[in-house]
SETI-145351 format. One line per 8 residues: number of its first residue (from 1); their letters; for each residue x, y, z of C-alpha. Coordinates in pm, whole numbers, plus 50000, padded with zeros to 5 digits. Each point is the difference from the previous one (the first is absolute). Layout:
N
NUM) A) X/Y/Z; ... $
END
This chain:
933
1) MTNLYPLP) 50009/50009/50014; 50096/50319/49881; 50173/50246/50338; 49836/50307/50009; 50104/50321/50137; 49731/50139/50197; 49806/50341/50058; 50173/50183/50266 $
9) AEAQRPRF) 49853/50144/50301; 49880/50405/49914; 50307/50168/50105; 50154/49829/49754; 49750/50120/49702; 50049/50351/49812; 49795/50300/50186; 49861/50285/49822 $
17) RWWWPAGF) 50051/50381/50039; 49604/50080/50106; 49909/50391/49885; 49749/50151/50206; 49817/50331/49930; 50109/50076/50375; 49705/50015/50191; 49735/49914/49719 $
25) ITPSLVEH) 49974/49581/50110; 49733/49809/50143; 50081/49765/50216; 49839/49701/49857; 50114/50086/49652; 50394/50021/50156; 49878/49599/50167; 49873/49928/49643 $
33) QLQDLAKR) 50352/50109/49834; 50166/49730/50222; 49823/49737/50022; 50043/50033/49608; 50403/50024/50050; 49962/49663/50178; 49785/49784/49722; 50255/50144/49778 $
41) GFGGAEIA) 50270/49873/50168; 50220/50333/50111; 50105/50080/50339; 49904/50332/50110; 50017/50339/49925; 50178/50330/50090; 49758/50252/50066; 50092/50372/49795 $
49) NLALGSGR) 49795/50296/50017; 49958/50117/49603; 49726/50245/50082; 50062/50103/49645; 49763/49848/49817; 49851/50086/49609; 50149/50304/49900; 50200/50024/50353 $
57) PTMESELM) 49687/50232/50198; 50136/50192/50358; 49799/49725/50183; 49762/50186/50314; 50141/50005/50336; 49782/49819/50166; 50094/49667/49766; 50369/50064/49999 $
65) HGCERWNA) 50276/49835/50197; 49951/49853/50356; 49630/50148/49989; 49766/49807/50225; 49883/49782/49664; 50378/49939/49923; 50094/49812/50298; 49681/49786/50033 $
73) GVLAAFKE) 50048/49957/49640; 50389/49870/50145; 49825/49839/50319; 49840/49756/49777; 50247/49899/49758; 50206/49886/50286; 49729/49786/50154; 49911/49853/49702 $
81) ANRLGLQL) 50336/49883/49866; 50125/49878/50333; 49629/49831/49968; 50133/49820/49661; 50349/49979/50088; 50108/50242/49750; 50290/50324/50029; 49931/50323/50022 $
89) DLTIGPLW) 50279/50284/49993; 49961/50374/50041; 50135/50289/49775; 50176/50231/50285; 49797/50308/49921; 49753/50174/49824; 50156/50010/49689; 50391/49963/49820 $
97) PCMIPGLL) 50193/50174/50156; 49964/49917/50358; 49774/50299/50126; 49824/50140/50280; 49687/50183/49994; 50038/50348/50096; 50400/50010/50011; 50124/50344/49912 $
105) PDSPDSAK) 50313/50030/49830; 50168/50207/50339; 49905/49677/50144; 50265/49842/50201; 49929/49679/49882; 49921/50152/49612; 50205/49880/49700; 50256/50279/49992 $
113) ELTGGIIL) 50271/50083/49736; 50316/50228/49905; 49949/50303/49750; 50191/50339/49991; 50025/50330/49827; 50243/50084/49759; 50109/50394/49886; 50310/49952/49740 $
121) LQPGQHYR) 50211/50313/50060; 50344/50126/49817; 50305/50021/50098; 50046/50295/50293; 49605/50053/49929; 49852/50170/50346; 49713/49805/50129; 49693/50165/50314 $
129) GTLPIPAD) 49699/49896/50009; 49770/49638/50120; 50144/49664/49969; 49913/49815/49703; 49709/49781/50001; 49903/49737/49799; 49884/50073/49649; 49743/49686/50029 $
137) PPAGLSPS) 49748/49876/50200; 50033/49704/50238; 49998/49643/49808; 49690/49877/50073; 49765/50283/49956; 49734/49937/49812; 49596/50192/49911; 49927/49778/50295 $
145) NFDAVSTL) 50154/50196/50240; 50123/50330/49756; 50001/50226/50301; 50190/49738/50280; 50287/50208/50246; 50337/49837/49984; 50260/50230/50188; 50340/50046/49858 $
153) NLLGVSAV) 50239/49939/50322; 50376/50088/49911; 50288/49777/50009; 50238/50200/49908; 50145/50291/49721; 50272/49936/49792; 50141/50065/49602; 50119/49801/49768 $
161) LVTGDPDD) 50216/50116/49716; 49851/49946/49636; 50238/49863/49756; 49812/49926/49677; 49649/50072/49810; 49707/49795/50096; 49979/49687/49800; 49705/49864/49801 $
169) NGVVEVED) 49846/49881/50314; 50026/50306/50172; 50294/49857/50262; 50263/50273/50075; 50326/49949/50020; 50216/50067/50354; 50347/50028/50086; 50031/49676/50234 $
177) LADGSLAI) 50136/50085/50312; 50145/49717/50304; 49794/50239/50231; 49709/50044/49875; 49884/50399/49879; 50108/50296/50162; 49824/50031/50310; 49778/50362/50048 $
185) PTPLPGAE) 49905/50078/50353; 49652/49973/50078; 49793/50333/50040; 49801/50064/50315; 49640/49933/49974; 49861/50290/49863; 50340/50135/49847; 50058/50025/49662 $
193) LEWTAPAA) 50280/49790/49829; 50349/50222/49918; 50260/49849/49786; 50266/50123/49718; 50044/49679/49756; 50398/49897/49978; 50186/50078/49697; 50001/49726/49778 $
201) PEGSKWAL) 50203/49871/49629; 49854/50151/49710; 49627/49889/49913; 49909/49885/50342; 49770/50055/50230; 49904/49963/50343; 49692/49825/50082; 49871/50159/50388 $
209) VACYYRGT) 49771/49705/50127; 49776/49962/50309; 49900/49613/50080; 49692/49923/50165; 49749/49727/50105; 49689/49960/49970; 49691/49778/50015; 49949/49868/49622 $
217) AQTKSSFE) 49587/50031/49997; 49956/49692/49910; 49645/49906/49985; 50008/49621/49776; 50195/49799/49745; 50237/50209/49849; 49851/49842/49649; 49689/50227/50061 $
225) YNDSKYTS) 49967/50394/49981; 49622/50045/50019; 49793/50195/50265; 49812/49646/50114; 50021/49955/50436; 50003/49662/50143; 49929/50099/50344; 49847/50247/50137 $
233) PVSGVVDH) 50165/50259/50145; 50274/49918/49733; 50295/49766/50058; 50376/50087/50040; 50257/49764/49948; 50232/49889/50212; 50343/50037/50107; 50136/49669/49860 $
241) LSKEGVTA) 50359/50041/50135; 49914/50074/50350; 49834/49759/50286; 49764/50282/50043; 49844/49950/49713; 49897/49658/50093; 49881/50116/50273; 49745/50213/49885 $
249) IKHYYEST) 49897/49667/49827; 50003/49874/50380; 49755/50251/50070; 49792/50005/49713; 49928/49568/50059; 49956/50061/50297; 49737/50315/50028; 49827/49954/49649 $
257) LLSAELLE) 50070/49621/49859; 50047/49773/50283; 49730/49839/50280; 50036/49738/50235; 49771/49710/49831; 50252/50070/49671; 50309/49985/50166; 49860/49696/50182 $
265) LFKSAPQS) 49932/49839/49621; 50405/50094/49937; 50088/49819/50291; 49765/49653/49940; 50039/49956/49654; 50326/49672/49911; 50322/50130/50009; 49966/49818/49613 $
273) IRSNLFED) 49765/50287/49901; 50134/50302/50223; 49889/50350/49849; 50283/50188/49861; 50028/50391/50021; 50033/50107/49641; 50251/50273/49889; 49999/50029/49601 $
281) SLELAQAQ) 50297/50220/49835; 50089/50345/50071; 49870/50224/49796; 50113/50258/50142; 49988/50388/49924; 50321/50178/50134; 50216/50230/49823; 50281/49844/50193 $
289) YFTPSLLS) 49978/49747/50284; 50027/50132/50340; 49856/49953/50376; 50175/50246/50316; 50150/49733/50055; 50251/49923/49791; 50272/50269/50001; 50113/49871/50360 $
297) RFQSRHGY) 49906/49632/49856; 50217/50146/49679; 50315/50109/50272; 50005/49673/50252; 50028/49789/49640; 50264/50151/49874; 50185/50225/50212; 49955/50383/49844 $
305) SLVPHLPT) 49707/50208/49935; 49745/50055/49741; 49937/50336/49953; 50261/50117/49862; 49929/49770/49691; 49597/50013/49958; 50019/50293/49693; 50067/49611/49774 $
313) LLNQKKKS) 49772/49860/50137; 49667/50197/49879; 49825/49855/49718; 49816/50210/49686; 49615/49897/50038; 49931/49705/49781; 49786/50053/49718; 49812/49682/50083 $
321) FFHPRQPV) 49972/49695/50218; 50190/49767/49728; 50254/50327/49873; 50356/49918/50217; 50128/50221/50276; 50187/50261/49837; 50210/50188/50272; 50032/50394/50016 $
329) FASRAPSP) 50411/49926/50030; 50301/49776/49853; 50324/50036/50066; 50316/49890/49771; 50170/49677/50111; 50352/50114/50112; 50176/49737/49716; 49800/49776/49740 $
337) GKLSTAER) 49854/49709/50189; 50027/50136/50350; 49672/50120/50209; 49967/50353/50103; 49985/50117/50366; 49654/50056/49912; 49924/49636/49901; 50200/49837/50286 $
345) VKHDFLST) 49774/50229/50175; 49664/49898/49877; 50068/49626/49990; 50106/50092/50439; 49628/50181/49983; 49812/49727/49834; 50151/49736/50214; 49876/50198/50303 $
353) VSDLYIHN) 49620/49990/49810; 50008/49611/50011; 50149/49988/50339; 49702/50237/50149; 49731/49822/49765; 50121/49596/50122; 50062/50082/50349; 49759/50289/50090 $
361) RLESLVEL) 49746/49909/49786; 49985/49642/49889; 50055/49849/50333; 49806/50225/50186; 49720/49870/49724; 50081/49626/50094; 50002/50059/50394; 49594/50240/49904 $
369) SHGMSMSF) 49908/49680/49866; 50059/49686/50216; 49885/50218/50261; 49671/49961/49819; 50015/49661/49927; 50161/50069/49655; 50294/49959/49737; 50094/50234/49809 $
377) RNQPYGLP) 50057/49986/49613; 50211/50256/49811; 50059/50125/49672; 50322/50117/50082; 50076/50219/49681; 49938/50372/49874; 50271/50148/50205; 50377/49922/49969 $
385) IDAALAAY) 50070/49781/50265; 50132/49661/50082; 49711/49792/49870; 50151/49651/50097; 50112/50132/50317; 49623/50095/50070; 49845/49684/49862; 50198/49868/50261 $
393) TVDVPEGE) 49821/50207/50302; 49641/49994/49899; 49817/49619/50016; 49863/49997/49694; 50227/50216/49675; 49769/50054/49685; 50139/50087/49667; 49670/50093/49711 $
401) TLCFHSNL) 49907/49922/49578; 50066/50430/49983; 50326/50028/50083; 50159/49695/49970; 49864/49880/49686; 50304/50104/49772; 50238/49863/50249; 49923/49687/50145 $
409) DAFRLLVA) 50349/50076/50184; 49815/50209/50274; 49852/49695/50145; 50357/49854/50065; 50042/50263/50209; 49760/49946/50242; 50066/49686/49952; 50278/50016/50167 $
417) GRDVRGTK) 49917/50213/50328; 49718/49735/50031; 50223/49635/49953; 50287/50195/50281; 49718/50128/50240; 49932/49575/49990; 49573/50066/49903; 49814/49879/49768 $
425) VLSTELLA) 49813/50233/49806; 50037/50238/49765; 49694/50158/49817; 49884/50195/49672; 49771/50191/49927; 49860/49887/49652; 49933/50142/49688; 49978/50324/50152 $
433) NIGGDWKT) 50072/50124/49622; 49883/50287/49785; 49694/49941/49759; 49902/49689/50115; 49644/50154/50063; 49772/49719/49797; 50187/49862/49819; 50278/49766/50305 $
441) TWADVVRE) 49849/49576/49934; 50125/49751/50229; 50258/49880/49755; 50181/50315/50085; 49961/49969/50378; 50201/49631/49978; 50258/50169/49741; 50100/50235/50194 $
449) ANAHFAVG) 49963/49793/50363; 50248/49759/49824; 50328/50249/49937; 49927/50154/50321; 49977/49642/50182; 50341/49922/49798; 50217/50262/50221; 49819/49913/50307 $
457) VNQIMLHG) 49659/50159/50059; 49742/49757/50187; 49710/50201/50115; 49813/50132/49717; 49793/50353/50107; 49740/50041/49666; 49977/50361/49895; 49641/50023/50072 $
465) LPYTSSPT) 49691/49866/50116; 49702/50342/49993; 49755/50062/50255; 49661/49939/49770; 49937/50415/50009; 50072/50351/50109; 49842/50305/49948; 50024/50061/49707 $
473) STWPGYFP) 50102/49606/49868; 49792/49953/49600; 49991/49639/49842; 50177/49735/50002; 50099/50123/50406; 50237/50201/50213; 50359/50037/49833; 50191/50281/50175 $
481) LLPNPPIP) 50284/49997/49709; 49816/50089/49714; 50212/50214/49805; 49929/50389/50104; 50216/50138/49746; 50314/50070/49979; 50008/49757/50264; 49919/49652/49784 $
489) GFAEAWGE) 49864/49710/50209; 50139/49718/50198; 50009/49692/50129; 49657/49772/49872; 49660/49961/50191; 49968/49647/50138; 49681/49827/50183; 49637/49903/49832 $
497) LQPQWEFA) 49986/50301/49763; 50234/49802/49796; 49873/49728/49734; 50334/49844/50086; 49927/49969/50373; 49814/49681/49924; 50373/49811/50019; 50154/50183/50240 $
505) SSTSAYLS) 50060/49673/50184; 50211/49877/49714; 50268/50224/50031; 50019/50072/50392; 50019/49612/50020; 50246/50059/49758; 50182/50237/50264; 49916/49892/50287 $
513) RCMSILQR) 50254/49651/49921; 50253/50221/49847; 50039/50252/50347; 49971/49666/50253; 50301/49835/49790; 50180/50301/49998; 49981/50040/50350; 50072/49645/50115 $
521) GQSVVDLA) 50366/49997/50157; 50264/50199/49935; 50104/50253/49744; 50287/49897/49795; 50237/50306/49775; 50328/49865/49873; 50152/50411/49969; 50053/50319/50159 $
529) IYHPPLLN) 50034/50273/49800; 50038/50322/50181; 49775/50290/49901; 50078/50340/50098; 49714/50131/50304; 49919/50325/49879; 49884/49899/49685; 49691/49863/50201 $
537) IEAKWDDS) 49827/49747/49727; 50252/50028/49732; 50134/49664/49964; 50130/49882/49693; 50214/49706/49860; 50031/50049/49633; 50192/49663/49866; 49760/49707/49961 $
545) DLSNLGFS) 50275/49792/49984; 49954/49925/50419; 49665/49910/49997; 50032/49774/49680; 50312/49815/50184; 49728/49892/50285; 50117/50269/50255; 49693/50185/50214 $
553) YSFVTDGL) 50084/50323/50151; 49903/50283/50257; 50134/50335/50055; 50200/50138/50343; 50029/50259/50141; 50210/50222/50225; 49733/49959/50276; 49944/49622/49951 $
561) LELPGAKV) 50425/49979/49940; 50064/50167/50319; 49760/49808/50261; 50160/49900/50252; 49933/49639/49938; 50132/49962/49676; 50319/49774/49959; 50165/49743/49758 $
569) VDGQLTWV) 49925/49597/50089; 50144/49768/49793; 50065/50252/49735; 49674/50131/49970; 49842/50341/50095; 49768/49933/50296; 49828/50138/50293; 49938/49945/50368 $
577) GSSTAYKA) 49623/49796/50052; 49953/50022/49540; 49970/49654/49805; 50159/50303/49714; 50310/49880/49843; 50200/50158/49713; 50226/49792/49794; 50134/50346/49905 $
585) LIINNQSS) 50010/50351/50027; 50017/50274/49654; 50163/50331/50011; 49868/50201/49694; 50184/50263/49847; 50025/50183/50344; 50181/50317/50006; 49979/50060/50330 $
593) LSFSLTKI) 49886/49795/50344; 50020/50167/50403; 50299/49883/50130; 49746/49789/50301; 49896/49804/49691; 50334/49899/49914; 50111/49848/50335; 49748/49785/49988 $
601) LHLFAKSG) 50060/49911/49639; 50385/49922/50088; 49910/49799/50252; 49774/49802/49805; 50229/49972/49752; 50310/49888/50279; 49667/49740/50094; 49967/49859/49641 $
609) LPIVIVGS) 49730/50107/49893; 50025/50019/49606; 49992/50388/49877; 49963/50051/49592; 50085/50405/49931; 49829/50092/49677; 50269/50312/49873; 50245/50211/50267 $
617) TPNTIPGF) 49965/50004/50328; 49842/50223/50229; 50304/50247/50016; 49796/50307/50234; 49703/50028/50252; 49647/50141/49859; 49980/50210/50272; 50179/50358/50171 $
625) SQTLSEDE) 50318/50003/50181; 50228/50245/50153; 50267/49758/49934; 49923/49899/49690; 50372/49865/49847; 50045/49825/50315; 49669/49805/49989; 50064/49929/49607 $
633) KLVQECWA) 50370/49889/50049; 49838/49761/50279; 49661/49847/49779; 50272/49945/49734; 50249/49811/50189; 49724/49815/50152; 49842/49929/49643; 50398/49848/49867 $
641) EIIKCPTV) 49971/49763/50319; 49645/49907/49907; 50150/49863/49640; 50264/49869/50141; 49782/49705/50156; 49988/49656/49820; 49602/50014/49928; 49966/50353/49882 $
649) RVVGSEQR) 50034/50109/49663; 49955/50295/49746; 49823/49971/49704; 50037/50261/49709; 49569/50008/49991; 49639/49794/50061; 50070/49794/49742; 50370/49835/50097 $
657) ASQAMGEL) 49771/49961/50385; 49880/49695/49914; 50315/49888/49860; 50133/50108/50364; 49756/49710/50155; 50138/49686/49839; 50339/50155/50049; 49970/49989/50420 $
665) ELRPSVKY) 49766/49689/49982; 49667/50121/50030; 49743/49733/49885; 49574/50182/49964; 49760/49870/50155; 49873/49958/49633; 50195/49858/49675; 49826/49983/49662 $
673) SNPSTGLI) 50105/49818/49667; 49904/50279/49830; 50140/50319/50194; 49814/50249/49767; 49662/49925/50152; 49876/50280/50132; 49887/49861/50317; 50010/50136/50302 $
681) YTHRREPA) 49888/49802/50375; 49989/49990/50317; 50059/49740/50224; 49928/49917/50401; 50153/49702/50157; 49747/49849/50297; 50216/49820/50217; 49895/49596/50089 $
689) TESNHLSH) 49714/49967/50274; 49921/49663/50171; 49760/49944/49717; 50144/50189/49714; 50375/49945/49775; 50181/50343/49968; 49851/50109/49742; 50074/50280/49690 $
697) WYFFFNRS) 49749/50228/49878; 50061/50205/49677; 49745/50243/49768; 50174/50016/49662; 49855/50337/49785; 50084/50026/49610; 50031/50370/50002; 49929/49943/49587 $
705) SESVSTSI) 49732/50002/49810; 50127/49653/49852; 49950/49645/50091; 50335/49890/50214; 50114/49619/50003; 50341/49931/50161; 50118/49702/50246; 50124/50183/50378 $
713) MLDGVGSC) 50210/49826/50286; 49830/50146/50288; 50231/50017/50371; 49767/49743/50199; 49985/49563/50076; 49712/49775/49841; 49754/50024/49767; 49846/50316/49810 $
721) SSVNAWDG) 49613/50054/49939; 49824/50256/49855; 49706/50219/50224; 49706/50139/49769; 49895/50304/50192; 49690/49967/49785; 49866/49677/50147; 50227/49872/50289 $
729) RILPLPTS) 50153/49716/49805; 50359/49863/50088; 50144/49807/49709; 50349/49857/50029; 50238/50055/49684; 50240/49818/49888; 50316/50021/50184; 50340/49920/49986 $
737) VPSEGVTS) 50324/50083/50242; 50252/50139/49848; 50208/50035/50294; 50016/50022/50400; 49728/50221/50126; 49859/50095/49649; 49672/49934/49802; 49970/50016/49682 $
745) CQITVGGS) 49646/50018/49794; 49857/50159/49683; 49750/50223/50009; 49796/50212/49687; 49879/50354/50105; 49749/50276/49837; 50062/50332/49942; 49860/50201/50265 $
753) EAVILVVR) 49967/49645/50188; 50109/49858/50355; 50157/49675/50045; 50005/49864/50386; 50209/49701/50066; 50098/49804/50347; 50273/49763/50047; 49969/49800/50294 $
761) KSEELPRP) 50072/49632/50072; 49629/49771/49851; 49957/49662/49882; 49708/50132/49737; 50161/49905/49638; 49894/50262/49658; 49654/49784/49842; 50153/49897/49665 $
769) VVSESLVP) 49854/50042/49657; 49904/49781/49729; 49824/50203/49782; 49801/50336/49968; 49709/50105/49750; 49851/50304/49921; 49615/50042/50067; 49842/50263/49711 $
777) LSDWTLSL) 49762/50287/50183; 49791/50131/49671; 49639/50149/49997; 49992/50294/50240; 49666/50137/50145; 50061/50355/50129; 49746/50167/50261; 50080/50375/50086 $
785) ESWTAFDP) 49867/50195/50305; 50047/50382/49990; 50072/50181/50287; 49823/50340/49972; 49917/50233/50313; 49609/49940/50153; 49987/50398/50036; 50267/50175/49868 $
793) SAIACPIH) 49846/50309/50148; 50039/49837/50362; 50260/50181/50305; 50066/49867/50247; 49844/49679/49994; 50067/49736/50331; 50140/49746/49668; 49998/50129/49657 $
801) KTKKTPLP) 49743/49727/49837; 50126/49864/49694; 49753/49911/49672; 50117/49654/49864; 49824/49975/49662; 50050/49657/49828; 50054/50040/49621; 49894/49771/49774 $
809) PMKLNRLR) 50215/49652/49980; 50220/49968/49684; 50185/49725/49795; 50388/50045/49962; 50115/49859/49683; 50302/50147/50131; 50115/50211/50357; 50086/50360/49990 $
817) PWLELPEG) 49937/50270/50225; 49671/50135/50085; 50039/50313/49856; 49989/49817/49672; 49611/49844/50077; 49685/50181/49924; 49946/50264/50303; 50343/49903/50172 $
825) RDVSGVGS) 50191/50279/49878; 49896/50159/50345; 49941/49795/50292; 50187/49821/50295; 49901/49750/50193; 49942/49595/49987; 50061/49771/49756; 49911/49646/49942 $
833) YVSSFVLP) 50153/49762/49764; 49872/49705/49969; 50138/49660/49844; 50020/49650/50045; 50215/49722/49941; 49969/49606/49967; 50260/49776/50189; 49991/49563/49991 $
841) DVSTFSSA) 49949/49816/50287; 50186/50162/50287; 50174/49657/50040; 50250/50032/49722; 50186/50328/50138; 50169/50101/50304; 49947/50329/50043; 49854/50302/49829 $
849) SLVLPCVS) 50159/50368/49986; 49860/50367/49863; 50204/50300/50010; 49794/50360/49910; 50165/50234/49816; 50030/50354/50137; 49600/50205/49884; 50053/50324/49834 $
857) NGTAGVSI) 49993/50282/50246; 49775/49767/50263; 50064/49721/50216; 49827/49670/49892; 49915/49703/50212; 49857/49644/49840; 49806/49763/50148; 49949/49571/49876 $
865) NGNKVAVD) 49666/49828/50028; 49900/50276/50250; 50305/49957/50210; 50238/50328/50070; 50362/49972/49849; 50299/50179/50227; 50149/50168/49634; 50344/50187/49972 $
873) ILGYTSSD) 49853/50280/49868; 50302/50117/49819; 49944/49670/49815; 50359/49774/50071; 49919/49788/50219; 49800/49708/50006; 49676/49902/50212; 49933/49649/50073 $
881) ITAFVKGG) 49640/49922/49837; 50000/49599/50102; 49731/49975/50212; 49819/50257/49817; 49898/49802/49672; 49830/49700/49907; 49970/49744/49666; 49838/50185/49764 $
889) ENKVVVTV) 49884/50343/49950; 50083/50279/50230; 49916/50316/50062; 50237/50294/50052; 49978/50366/50058; 50210/50279/49989; 49884/50303/50194; 50184/50342/49899 $
897) TSTLNNVM) 49962/50334/50242; 50092/50281/49824; 50142/50323/50150; 49754/50281/50041; 50219/50236/49752; 49746/49979/49685; 49680/50144/50162; 50177/50201/50207 $
905) RVTMPALY) 50104/50181/49642; 49623/50077/49946; 49940/50090/50397; 50238/50232/50013; 50091/50090/49707; 50201/50296/50153; 50209/49834/50111; 50071/49658/49815 $
913) EKRERSPY) 49845/50072/49649; 50316/50067/49874; 50132/49624/50133; 49985/49738/49771; 49768/49711/50012; 50123/49663/50171; 49959/49664/49808; 49856/49818/50217 $
921) GMLEPPII) 49948/49620/49944; 50106/49676/49921; 50264/49968/49727; 50118/49686/50080; 49837/49713/50142; 50083/49778/50213; 50295/49671/50015; 49847/49670/50063 $
929) QVRSA) 50234/49724/50018; 49951/49679/50160; 50294/49760/50093; 50078/49612/49995; 50234/49852/50176 $
END
């Protein structure tokens, strides 16, 4: 009998970001949606206030976040979730970034920014007058709080020598001074500033600069610039660099959101479904990062005052959210390849910002969450912070499709933090992407999830599930992220408003099994690649040779390498209390490293850790020092000693790094017979127990669109089996043992598909196949059901009713898209394809299987003789239908559910009529095979 991998418990099932229109909710409908999630195999949700609605209206104050109806809905949701065994999480505040109602820009716990006023003077020119003030308003000011008061707090007055004209980005070149700017005595309050500019080289000018900090006045995501108000009174974003910002959150929860009954629900939930307090990525509007304690923290960390260098930290106003930050001033390096003083000071400044965020905010939020019997889940990016150390600090780190889609290596940075900490879960906000509204399919979900799983993700948070309605919603229901020009549509609205929801349980079963497998045992990663921490999530290894040779890798930062528990054991990099053991460390084209980290790497190299240095060895430190030449000499001497160690190699390019692995006799966990497969994988090692043998679990993903076949050698002793995550079948594969501790088998992986393998001791043998034959299918009858609005003019219905109109059945002489059929041009909905096939007596064959090719712009399911078949919706893996077929005539029904793209073109023409129609339908028939043994 075939072994089965069971559906895991709710704690290892995908969850949704659950969009609530603030307090415009009814407990009974909240309970209904949770029951529906449980019915379809999902593990819970994260409540997120998105009081935007269709057209993004301003909510009435009595319906806003934290109102009586909101709190009643939250309480009802947690009661029902606990009853159903679902995990329910809370987004940290009324909107992102984290904000508090009534928090004013001048409040000590509100977000602050560094800014400055500038006056240009000619050499020798005398100035007498008021202090220059910033030309730009606070970075977070918007139409919703245009009259907010943000007081300027003077930090210092100084002058810098301007040595060049502004470049194309408006950046002004200034003289690079080791002591920073020229300090000018600050006038007494109410007195005028008086100063005469010194002489200067011909063509130069002086910039008289007054630096201040002030509140940012931010009230919403920096993506948005409108007059919408999401709380009453209007919220202010908290200081994300101070403990006071966390204290403000605590007070808001205690005064407005928490009740003794809700806290008891948090506490009584089983540990496996313990609720998370969740903080989204940091969409902060700041001219430059600041908090009042920054100057003293900077002085204690780096040993010098930041005040004289403040002018070179000033930034121009951003042209848009997506436009890169541009400084006001920049200075030339003393010589090519060298760092300027301004660059070194900026490094020290940003490292202080990272330190403040991790220690003041993240550690405090973990403490706050635990105090409420919750865990803390966090997306640690959006600031120049050490993301790996941040992932190490929190309970559950999270990435996302939007920021990580084009660079999966960013997940590998968070993987390192998770693994060094010794926790299990790395989460992803899946398909939080631009332009997905009304045209995302379950196949899109699976393809994207497969890519994330293959780099170490093992928890899915789907974006998203809307509540049924809002004060302005129309059919098909509440969708808070519809296009709002110039802001595009975002993500997909799942739930009962979607025809594809019929097959949600198929996808949830697949994702659940993948999550469960990838949370087993411990993560195994071959290599560590050094990543400069202030580049945040911009981790990247450009050469594919390492992956093609079968090496897996993560990215480590100063924060992880400098942890007290970091050490080398048996030639591998590990940490006290962690199962992580990297076989080698790669330093990739780093011209500068801190002396503290250099000394640690020297110790690692002397202890036998293989280190591969790509490019030249570092020759300086990244920060500022009054004794720079002496420090550089120490660094260079230390690296000269490092490269003498027998386990250290210096190579000229990334392509040569893989060759160095061979010279160091390092073996990857996986080896392909065809090294250019384009496969990537993640590996989990599950120790033996009294009831189970030692197991190695592998999740392979094909990054290409073409099918790949290869034989592979895997770490692990025993037999190799494949796991079909769609139906749970564990099937033994023909296996050989080419060398000690290695198992070999053959795999085929379709484009964007995944294959899951397990290596362990097993007595089950592969079933021999004597012959296979295809069963033809033709003569299809299609019945379409068109979904439209029951009442197009209805607004704010508790549930927006859908009119489901059956169209006359159609005999098809060939399969083609619905839009080519009579009356099918603008149809979205459900299509049922019916056919039959004849089999001989069941005693004449041993098994029967079915493959359903991926349908176009929708999701499909199959039944055989009335029995539902668990199918791979990507169209690669076969499904066992032996138990469902019979001798004689068999009825097959393929049900295709579409997206709502086509009907939304005519329902909301102002937003969607320019979209192309989607060619829905089954374009290829199922493939049925019978096998004789």
